[in-house]
C-alpha positions as CSV (number, residue, x, y, z in Angstrom):
1,M,-58.5,34.5,-0.1
2,S,-58.4,32.9,3.3
3,L,-58.6,29.1,3.3
4,P,-62.0,27.7,4.4
5,D,-62.1,25.2,7.3
6,K,-62.1,21.6,6.3
7,R,-64.8,21.0,8.9
8,S,-67.0,23.7,7.2
9,D,-70.3,22.0,7.8
10,L,-69.6,21.3,11.5
11,M,-68.4,24.8,12.1
12,L,-71.4,26.2,10.4
13,R,-73.8,24.3,12.5
14,K,-72.0,25.4,15.7
15,N,-72.0,29.0,14.5
16,L,-75.7,28.9,13.6
17,A,-76.5,27.5,17.1
18,T,-74.6,30.3,18.7
19,C,-76.3,32.8,16.4
20,L,-79.7,31.5,17.5
21,E,-78.9,31.5,21.2
22,K,-77.7,35.1,21.0
23,A,-80.9,36.1,19.1
24,I,-83.2,34.5,21.7
25,I,-81.3,36.1,24.6
26,E,-81.5,39.5,22.9
27,A,-85.2,39.1,22.2
28,Q,-85.7,38.2,25.9
29,Q,-83.7,41.2,27.1
30,Q,-85.8,43.5,24.9
31,G,-89.0,42.0,26.2
32,S,-90.4,40.3,23.0
33,L,-89.9,36.8,24.5
34,A,-90.4,35.5,28.0
35,F,-87.4,34.4,30.0
36,T,-87.1,30.6,30.3
37,A,-84.3,28.0,30.3
38,L,-83.2,27.2,26.8
39,P,-83.1,23.6,25.6
40,D,-80.2,22.3,23.5
41,I,-80.2,24.1,20.2
42,V,-80.1,21.5,17.4
43,I,-79.3,22.5,13.9
44,E,-80.4,20.0,11.3
45,H,-80.7,19.6,7.5
46,P,-84.3,20.0,6.2
47,Q,-85.7,16.9,4.5
48,N,-86.8,19.2,1.7
49,P,-83.8,21.0,0.1
50,E,-86.1,23.8,-1.0
51,H,-86.4,24.8,2.7
52,G,-82.7,25.7,2.8
53,D,-79.5,24.1,4.0
54,F,-80.0,24.2,7.7
55,A,-83.0,24.5,10.0
56,S,-83.9,24.7,13.7
57,G,-87.1,23.6,15.4
58,L,-86.2,25.3,18.6
59,S,-89.4,27.4,18.6
60,L,-91.5,24.3,18.8
61,K,-89.7,23.3,22.0
62,L,-90.1,26.7,23.6
63,A,-93.8,27.2,22.8
64,R,-95.2,25.7,26.0
65,A,-92.8,27.5,28.3
66,M,-93.3,30.8,26.6
67,E,-97.0,30.4,26.1
68,M,-96.8,31.5,22.5
69,T,-97.2,29.8,19.1
70,P,-94.0,28.4,17.7
71,L,-94.5,30.5,14.6
72,S,-94.6,33.7,16.7
73,I,-91.5,32.7,18.6
74,A,-89.6,32.0,15.4
75,E,-90.6,35.3,13.9
76,R,-89.4,37.3,16.9
77,V,-86.2,35.3,17.1
78,A,-85.6,35.9,13.4
79,E,-85.8,39.7,14.0
80,H,-82.6,39.5,16.1
81,I,-80.6,37.0,14.1
82,S,-77.3,38.3,12.7
83,P,-76.4,35.4,10.5
84,P,-72.8,34.4,9.8
85,P,-71.3,35.6,6.5
86,E,-71.8,32.2,4.9
87,V,-75.6,32.6,5.1
88,D,-77.6,34.1,2.2
89,K,-81.0,34.3,3.8
90,V,-83.0,33.3,6.9
91,V,-86.6,32.3,6.5
92,V,-89.3,31.5,9.0
93,A,-91.6,28.6,7.9
94,P,-94.7,27.0,9.5
95,P,-95.2,25.6,12.1
96,G,-92.2,27.4,13.5
97,F,-89.0,26.5,11.8
98,I,-86.1,28.9,11.2
99,N,-84.4,27.9,7.9
100,F,-81.0,29.1,6.7
101,T,-79.8,29.1,3.1
102,L,-76.1,29.3,2.3
103,R,-74.6,31.7,-0.2
104,G,-73.7,30.2,-3.6
105,D,-70.4,31.9,-3.8
106,W,-69.4,30.6,-0.4
107,L,-70.4,27.1,-1.4
108,A,-68.2,27.4,-4.6
109,E,-65.2,28.4,-2.4
110,Q,-65.5,25.1,-0.6
111,V,-64.2,23.3,-3.7
112,E,-60.8,25.0,-3.0
113,S,-61.0,23.9,0.6
114,V,-61.4,20.2,-0.5
115,L,-58.5,20.5,-3.0
116,A,-56.2,22.2,-0.5
117,F,-56.7,19.6,2.3
118,G,-56.8,16.6,0.0
119,D,-56.8,13.3,1.7
120,S,-57.2,14.9,5.1
121,Y,-60.4,16.7,4.2
122,G,-63.1,15.8,6.6
123,D,-60.8,15.2,9.6
124,I,-62.0,16.6,12.8
125,P,-60.0,17.1,16.0
126,I,-62.6,16.1,18.6
127,G,-60.6,13.2,19.9
128,E,-57.8,15.5,21.0
129,G,-55.3,12.6,21.0
130,K,-57.3,10.5,23.6
131,R,-56.4,6.8,23.4
132,I,-59.1,4.4,22.3
133,Q,-59.0,0.6,21.9
134,V,-61.3,-1.1,19.5
135,E,-61.5,-4.9,20.2
136,F,-63.4,-6.9,17.6
137,V,-63.8,-10.3,16.0
138,S,-62.1,-12.1,19.0
139,V,-63.7,-15.4,18.1
140,N,-62.5,-18.5,19.9
141,P,-59.6,-19.9,17.7
142,T,-61.4,-23.3,17.3
143,G,-62.4,-23.0,13.6
144,P,-62.5,-20.7,10.6
145,L,-64.3,-17.4,10.5
146,H,-67.9,-17.5,9.2
147,V,-69.9,-14.7,7.7
148,G,-71.1,-13.3,11.1
149,H,-67.5,-12.8,12.2
150,G,-66.9,-10.9,9.0
151,R,-69.6,-8.4,9.9
152,G,-67.9,-7.7,13.2
153,A,-64.5,-7.4,11.5
154,V,-65.7,-4.8,9.1
155,L,-67.6,-2.8,11.7
156,G,-64.6,-2.7,14.0
157,S,-62.0,-1.8,11.4
158,T,-64.2,0.9,9.9
159,L,-64.8,2.4,13.4
160,A,-61.1,2.4,13.9
161,N,-60.6,4.3,10.7
162,V,-63.2,6.9,11.6
163,F,-61.9,7.4,15.1
164,A,-58.4,8.0,13.7
165,A,-59.9,10.6,11.4
166,A,-61.6,12.2,14.4
167,G,-58.2,12.8,16.2
168,Y,-58.1,9.7,18.5
169,Q,-55.1,7.5,19.0
170,V,-56.6,4.1,18.0
171,E,-55.4,0.6,18.7
172,K,-57.1,-2.4,17.1
173,E,-57.0,-5.6,19.1
174,Y,-58.0,-9.3,18.7
175,Y,-58.5,-11.2,22.0
176,L,-57.5,-14.8,21.6
177,N,-59.5,-17.1,23.9
178,D,-56.7,-19.6,23.9
179,M,-57.5,-21.5,27.1
180,G,-60.5,-23.0,28.8
181,S,-63.1,-25.7,28.1
182,Q,-63.6,-24.9,24.4
183,I,-59.9,-25.1,23.7
184,E,-59.8,-28.4,25.6
185,A,-62.7,-29.6,23.4
186,F,-60.8,-28.5,20.3
187,N,-57.7,-30.3,21.4
188,H,-59.5,-33.6,22.1
189,S,-61.4,-33.3,18.8
190,L,-58.3,-32.9,16.8
191,Y,-56.6,-35.9,18.6
192,A,-59.6,-38.1,17.7
193,R,-59.6,-36.9,14.1
194,Y,-55.8,-37.4,13.9
195,Q,-56.2,-41.0,15.1
196,Q,-59.0,-41.6,12.6
197,C,-56.8,-40.3,9.7
198,L,-54.2,-43.0,10.7
199,G,-56.8,-45.7,10.7
200,I,-57.4,-45.9,14.4
201,A,-61.0,-46.1,15.7
202,A,-61.5,-43.1,18.0
203,D,-64.7,-41.5,19.3
204,M,-65.2,-37.8,19.1
205,P,-65.9,-36.0,22.4
206,A,-69.5,-35.2,23.0
207,E,-68.8,-31.5,23.1
208,G,-66.3,-31.6,20.3
209,Y,-65.9,-29.8,17.0
210,F,-67.4,-31.9,14.2
211,G,-66.8,-29.5,11.3
212,N,-65.2,-30.9,8.1
213,Y,-62.3,-28.4,8.7
214,M,-61.2,-30.5,11.6
215,I,-60.8,-33.6,9.4
216,D,-58.8,-31.5,6.9
217,L,-56.6,-30.1,9.7
218,A,-56.0,-33.6,11.2
219,R,-55.2,-35.0,7.8
220,E,-52.6,-32.2,7.1
221,I,-50.9,-32.8,10.4
222,A,-50.9,-36.6,9.9
223,Q,-49.3,-36.1,6.4
224,K,-46.5,-33.9,7.9
225,Q,-46.0,-35.7,11.2
226,G,-46.9,-39.3,10.5
227,N,-47.8,-41.2,13.6
228,N,-45.4,-39.3,15.8
229,F,-48.1,-38.3,18.3
230,L,-49.2,-41.9,18.7
231,D,-46.0,-42.7,20.5
232,L,-46.5,-40.0,23.1
233,P,-48.6,-40.3,26.3
234,K,-52.2,-39.4,25.5
235,R,-52.3,-36.2,27.5
236,E,-49.0,-35.0,26.0
237,A,-50.1,-35.9,22.5
238,I,-53.4,-34.0,22.9
239,A,-51.6,-30.9,24.2
240,E,-49.0,-31.0,21.4
241,L,-51.5,-31.5,18.7
242,G,-53.7,-28.8,20.1
243,K,-50.8,-26.4,20.0
244,I,-50.1,-27.1,16.3
245,G,-53.8,-27.0,15.5
246,L,-54.3,-23.7,17.3
247,E,-51.4,-22.1,15.4
248,Q,-52.9,-23.2,12.1
249,I,-56.4,-22.0,12.9
250,V,-55.1,-18.6,14.1
251,D,-52.9,-18.3,10.9
252,G,-56.1,-19.1,8.8
253,I,-58.0,-16.4,10.7
254,K,-55.3,-13.9,10.0
255,Q,-55.3,-14.8,6.3
256,D,-59.1,-14.5,6.1
257,L,-59.0,-11.1,7.8
258,K,-56.2,-9.9,5.5
259,L,-58.4,-10.8,2.5
260,L,-61.1,-8.6,4.0
261,N,-58.6,-5.7,4.4
262,V,-58.6,-6.1,8.2
263,D,-55.5,-6.0,10.4
264,F,-54.8,-5.7,14.1
265,D,-52.2,-3.8,16.1
266,V,-52.3,-6.3,18.9
267,W,-53.2,-10.0,19.2
268,F,-53.8,-10.5,23.0
269,S,-53.6,-14.0,24.5
270,E,-56.0,-14.9,27.3
271,K,-53.1,-17.0,28.8
272,D,-51.2,-13.8,29.4
273,L,-53.8,-12.7,31.9
274,Y,-52.8,-15.5,34.1
275,Q,-49.1,-15.6,33.4
276,G,-48.9,-11.8,33.8
277,E,-50.8,-11.9,37.1
278,Q,-53.6,-9.6,36.0
279,Y,-56.1,-12.3,37.1
280,Q,-54.7,-12.4,40.7
281,K,-54.5,-8.6,40.8
282,V,-58.1,-8.1,39.8
283,M,-59.4,-10.8,42.2
284,S,-57.5,-9.1,45.1
285,L,-58.9,-5.7,44.1
286,L,-62.5,-6.9,43.9
287,Q,-62.1,-8.7,47.2
288,S,-60.6,-5.6,48.9
289,K,-63.6,-3.6,47.8
290,G,-66.1,-6.1,49.1
291,Y,-67.4,-7.4,45.8
292,V,-66.3,-11.0,46.2
293,A,-68.1,-13.7,48.2
294,K,-67.8,-17.4,48.6
295,K,-70.9,-19.5,48.4
296,E,-72.0,-22.8,47.0
297,N,-68.3,-23.8,46.9
298,A,-67.7,-21.1,44.2
299,V,-66.4,-17.5,44.2
300,W,-69.0,-15.0,43.2
301,F,-68.9,-11.4,42.0
302,E,-71.6,-9.6,43.9
303,S,-72.8,-7.5,41.0
304,S,-76.3,-7.1,42.6
305,A,-74.7,-4.6,44.9
306,L,-74.0,-2.5,41.8
307,G,-77.5,-2.7,40.4
308,E,-77.3,-6.0,38.5
309,D,-80.3,-8.4,38.7
310,K,-78.1,-11.2,40.0
311,D,-74.6,-12.1,41.1
312,N,-72.2,-13.9,38.8
313,V,-69.7,-16.7,39.3
314,L,-66.0,-15.8,38.9
315,V,-64.5,-19.1,40.0
316,R,-66.3,-22.4,39.6
317,S,-66.5,-25.0,42.4
318,D,-63.7,-27.0,40.7
319,G,-61.4,-23.9,41.0
320,S,-61.4,-23.0,37.3
321,P,-62.1,-19.3,36.4
322,T,-65.1,-18.5,34.3
323,Y,-65.0,-16.6,31.0
324,F,-66.5,-13.7,33.0
325,A,-63.5,-13.8,35.3
326,S,-61.1,-13.7,32.4
327,D,-63.0,-10.8,30.9
328,V,-62.9,-8.8,34.1
329,A,-59.1,-9.4,34.2
330,Y,-58.8,-8.4,30.6
331,H,-60.6,-5.1,31.1
332,Y,-58.5,-4.4,34.2
333,N,-55.6,-4.8,31.8
334,K,-57.2,-2.4,29.3
335,F,-58.2,0.4,31.7
336,L,-55.9,0.2,34.7
337,E,-52.7,-1.2,33.2
338,R,-52.7,0.1,29.6
339,K,-54.8,3.1,30.5
340,F,-57.0,3.5,27.5
341,D,-59.4,6.4,27.8
342,Y,-62.1,4.5,26.0
343,V,-62.7,0.9,24.9
344,I,-65.1,-0.3,22.3
345,D,-65.9,-4.0,22.3
346,I,-67.8,-5.6,19.4
347,W,-69.5,-8.8,20.4
348,G,-71.8,-11.3,18.8
349,A,-75.5,-11.5,19.4
350,D,-75.1,-14.3,21.9
351,H,-73.3,-11.8,24.3
352,Q,-76.1,-9.4,24.8
353,G,-76.7,-10.5,28.4
354,H,-73.0,-10.1,29.2
355,V,-73.0,-6.3,28.8
356,P,-74.6,-5.2,32.1
357,R,-72.4,-7.5,34.2
358,M,-69.3,-6.3,32.4
359,K,-70.3,-2.7,33.0
360,A,-70.9,-3.5,36.7
361,A,-67.4,-5.2,36.9
362,I,-65.5,-2.2,35.5
363,K,-67.5,0.1,37.8
364,A,-66.3,-2.1,40.7
365,L,-62.7,-1.6,39.4
366,G,-63.2,2.2,39.8
367,V,-63.6,2.9,36.1
368,D,-66.5,5.0,34.7
369,P,-68.8,2.5,32.9
370,E,-69.3,5.1,30.1
371,Q,-65.7,4.5,29.1
372,L,-66.7,1.1,27.9
373,K,-68.9,1.0,24.8
374,V,-70.2,-2.4,23.7
375,I,-71.7,-3.0,20.2
376,I,-73.8,-6.1,19.7
377,C,-73.5,-7.4,16.2
378,Q,-76.6,-9.2,15.0
379,L,-76.8,-12.3,12.7
380,V,-76.2,-12.4,9.0
381,T,-78.4,-14.5,6.6
382,L,-76.8,-15.4,3.3
383,R,-79.1,-15.5,0.3
384,R,-78.9,-16.0,-3.5
385,G,-81.9,-14.0,-4.4
386,E,-84.8,-15.6,-2.6
387,E,-82.9,-18.7,-1.6
388,V,-81.3,-18.9,1.8
389,V,-77.8,-20.3,1.7
390,K,-77.2,-22.5,4.8
391,V,-74.2,-24.7,3.9
392,S,-71.0,-24.5,1.9
393,K,-71.0,-25.9,-1.6
394,R,-67.3,-26.6,-1.1
395,S,-67.4,-28.5,2.2
396,G,-71.1,-29.2,2.8
397,D,-70.5,-27.5,6.1
398,I,-71.1,-23.9,7.5
399,V,-70.2,-21.2,5.0
400,A,-66.8,-19.8,5.8
401,L,-66.1,-16.1,5.4
402,R,-63.3,-16.8,3.0
403,E,-65.7,-18.4,0.5
404,V,-67.9,-15.3,0.5
405,I,-64.9,-13.0,0.0
406,E,-63.7,-15.2,-2.9
407,E,-67.1,-15.1,-4.5
408,V,-68.1,-11.4,-4.3
409,G,-64.8,-9.6,-3.4
410,A,-63.7,-7.8,-0.3
411,D,-65.1,-4.4,-1.3
412,A,-68.6,-5.9,-1.8
413,C,-68.4,-7.7,1.6
414,R,-67.3,-4.6,3.4
415,F,-70.0,-2.4,1.9
416,V,-72.8,-4.9,2.5
417,F,-71.7,-5.5,6.1
418,L,-71.7,-1.8,6.7
419,S,-75.0,-1.1,5.1
420,R,-77.2,-1.9,8.1
421,S,-76.9,-0.9,11.7
422,A,-75.1,-3.5,13.9
423,D,-78.3,-4.1,16.0
424,S,-80.3,-5.1,12.9
425,Q,-80.3,-8.6,11.4
426,M,-78.9,-8.6,7.9
427,D,-79.7,-10.4,4.6
428,F,-76.6,-10.7,2.4
429,D,-77.6,-11.3,-1.2
430,L,-74.6,-12.9,-2.9
431,E,-76.1,-12.4,-6.4
432,L,-76.8,-8.7,-5.9
433,A,-73.3,-8.1,-4.5
434,K,-71.8,-9.4,-7.8
435,K,-74.2,-7.6,-10.1
436,Q,-72.6,-4.9,-12.2
437,S,-75.4,-2.4,-12.4
438,A,-77.0,0.5,-10.6
439,D,-79.1,-2.1,-8.6
440,N,-75.9,-3.0,-6.7
441,P,-75.0,-0.1,-4.4
442,V,-71.3,-1.2,-4.2
443,Y,-70.9,-1.1,-8.0
444,Y,-72.9,2.2,-8.2
445,V,-70.6,4.0,-5.7
446,Q,-67.4,2.7,-7.1
447,Y,-68.5,3.4,-10.7
448,A,-69.0,7.0,-9.7
449,H,-65.3,7.1,-8.7
450,A,-64.3,5.4,-11.9
451,R,-66.3,7.8,-13.9
452,I,-64.6,10.7,-12.2
453,A,-61.2,9.2,-12.9
454,S,-62.2,8.8,-16.6
455,I,-63.2,12.5,-16.8
456,L,-59.8,13.6,-15.3
457,R,-57.9,11.3,-17.7
458,L,-59.7,12.9,-20.6
459,A,-58.7,16.3,-19.3
460,G,-55.1,15.1,-19.0
461,Q,-55.1,13.7,-22.5
462,R,-56.3,17.1,-23.9
463,G,-53.6,18.9,-21.9
464,I,-56.1,20.9,-19.8
465,D,-54.5,22.5,-16.7
466,Y,-57.4,23.3,-14.4
467,T,-55.3,24.3,-11.4
468,Q,-56.1,28.0,-12.0
469,G,-59.8,27.4,-12.6
470,D,-62.2,30.0,-11.1
471,V,-64.6,28.2,-8.8
472,A,-66.7,31.4,-8.7
473,L,-68.1,30.2,-12.1
474,L,-69.9,27.3,-10.3
475,K,-73.4,28.7,-10.0
476,T,-75.9,26.2,-11.4
477,E,-78.1,24.1,-9.1
478,P,-76.5,20.7,-10.0
479,E,-73.0,22.2,-9.2
480,L,-74.1,23.7,-5.9
481,T,-76.0,20.6,-4.9
482,L,-72.9,18.5,-5.4
483,I,-70.8,20.9,-3.3
484,R,-73.4,20.7,-0.6
485,R,-72.9,17.0,-0.4
486,L,-69.1,17.2,-0.4
487,I,-69.0,19.4,2.6
488,L,-71.0,17.0,4.7
489,L,-68.1,14.6,5.2
490,S,-66.9,16.0,8.5
491,E,-70.5,15.8,9.8
492,V,-70.7,12.2,8.8
493,V,-67.4,11.5,10.6
494,E,-68.7,13.1,13.7
495,E,-72.0,11.2,13.5
496,V,-70.2,7.9,13.3
497,V,-68.0,8.7,16.3
498,T,-71.0,10.0,18.3
499,T,-73.4,7.1,17.5
500,L,-70.9,4.3,16.9
501,E,-72.9,3.6,13.8
502,P,-70.7,3.3,10.7
503,H,-73.7,2.5,8.4
504,H,-73.9,6.3,7.9
505,L,-70.8,6.0,5.7
506,P,-72.4,3.8,2.9
507,Y,-75.5,5.9,3.1
508,Y,-73.5,9.0,2.5
509,A,-71.4,7.3,-0.2
510,Q,-74.6,6.3,-2.1
511,D,-76.1,9.8,-1.8
512,L,-72.8,11.4,-3.0
513,A,-72.6,9.0,-5.9
514,T,-76.2,9.7,-6.9
515,V,-75.7,13.5,-6.8
516,F,-72.5,13.2,-8.8
517,H,-74.1,11.0,-11.5
518,S,-76.9,13.6,-11.6
519,F,-74.4,16.5,-12.0
520,Y,-72.6,14.6,-14.7
521,K,-75.8,14.1,-16.7
522,Q,-76.8,17.8,-16.4
523,C,-73.5,19.6,-16.7
524,R,-71.0,18.9,-19.5
525,V,-67.6,19.0,-17.8
526,V,-65.2,19.2,-20.7
527,S,-66.7,21.7,-23.2
528,Q,-65.8,24.5,-25.6
529,D,-66.1,27.0,-22.7
530,E,-62.5,26.8,-21.4
531,A,-63.1,28.8,-18.2
532,L,-66.1,26.8,-17.2
533,T,-64.4,23.5,-18.1
534,K,-61.5,24.3,-15.7
535,A,-63.9,25.3,-12.9
536,R,-65.9,22.1,-13.3
537,L,-62.8,20.0,-13.4
538,K,-61.9,21.4,-10.0
539,L,-65.3,20.3,-8.8
540,V,-64.8,16.9,-10.3
541,R,-61.4,16.5,-8.6
542,A,-62.9,17.6,-5.3
543,S,-65.6,15.0,-5.7
544,Q,-63.0,12.4,-6.4
545,I,-61.1,13.3,-3.2
546,V,-64.2,13.1,-1.0
547,L,-65.6,9.9,-2.5
548,A,-62.2,8.2,-2.3
549,R,-61.9,9.3,1.3
550,V,-65.3,7.8,2.2
551,L,-64.3,4.5,0.4
552,D,-61.0,4.5,2.3
553,L,-62.8,5.1,5.7
554,M,-64.9,2.0,4.8
555,G,-61.7,0.1,4.0
556,M,-62.6,-0.2,0.3
557,T,-60.7,0.6,-2.9
558,A,-61.4,3.5,-5.2
559,P,-61.1,2.0,-8.7
560,E,-59.8,4.1,-11.6
561,R,-61.5,1.9,-14.2
562,M,-64.5,-0.5,-14.1
């Protein structure tokens, strides 16, 4: 038997689209349909499984141009369809859908495909080795990560996993804004807190950082360094303290991200843009192309010439570069020096207005703006049931990401953060995330994997070798329904890559868990029927592979016991 493709669902949809296109052209050539330009042929899954596995509403799109009813068009197209061998039947349904139902024996064969490809099942080669950078979190290193940063961290790391599965070369990057006015405010704040810890009256800067973590940081430095910094000139003391504080904040950020199962390939320093001359290069390039103008004692990027509503300041009147200037230099580095084919930036909700001017800037650099994709990550509201959680019980301050991870676990954090699209505001219910019941989708999905592991352990204890099981025995509706869900994995991977919406993964995981639990209730796996037992154990093992793969793409663990 030839090995089925591990992208079976994707290949099927493409084959069915080709099949429909040929049928329409043949009907046109034979005169039963009028000649007209064909729209894109979309193959979808019907909402009602009784209508088949795939469907096309192409006839509805052609009705006006062909001056026929959609149903008549569908019937004439169907007469010319030569379906691929995987298809059992083609049915026309009102008001003009063409529905395809797969053969049961072909579905059963897909179990062998999953088993053969194992952990690589669902991989798709659409990336063709193109280089893509995913830059995320990138919060100013002036304090610990909070819950909103965690959402961006999970989105970014999950997208990186999925793009790797889709055949891209992926690089994950954290951009450290380690210079500028906010770092100066951090340094001065730390110096004031350091003095206070040593009993010296000192005022905090008006734009300083007043969080309790600054007091803790200053106290720790004072305990280790004593009053060493009081003997230095003030400017030098502020700079030295800031350097120590920055290192500790960054180290804390790395630790928090590690707890969340997030890591980076590159930690890029903003300072390097100026030390490495990218800033000067990009300013010269923009000037040579006529996009830079001096007015109001400042240097402006004339983004209005590229369709923006207004121009934007690159260099302030005091000679200091703006954050926008740094970002332009940073993206010059990404596209023109490191030569990424695509870049995905994940930004917070407060950066929404920054997107169009950034697109205009890279266009000015000679880069196709479509090579830059920006995801805006909306806010997260913490709840305990109906109660909104605004401050930390531990510090009386903003709730740090680490506290949430420690309370509910990294897996629950990741699943919840992924469960809504990035452009939707999110309520994170801490109590629900800890609940060990079917009400908690995290527990529900992971319990499905643990249940599968339990079944396979039982088979092992009874010495059942199912490797030679005959999948052709898998014929019941619960079995075939489960297989139908398994083969959707490659489609989900493609959808996440195409839409940049990783929330499709938890939806798929929940659906797959639901279907497996239903199969388990309706079909006894280990029974007196030895042949059927071995066939069903193969299906159970295939389910474990796919569910574990989805959990892995989401950066979660696949527990063997719960």
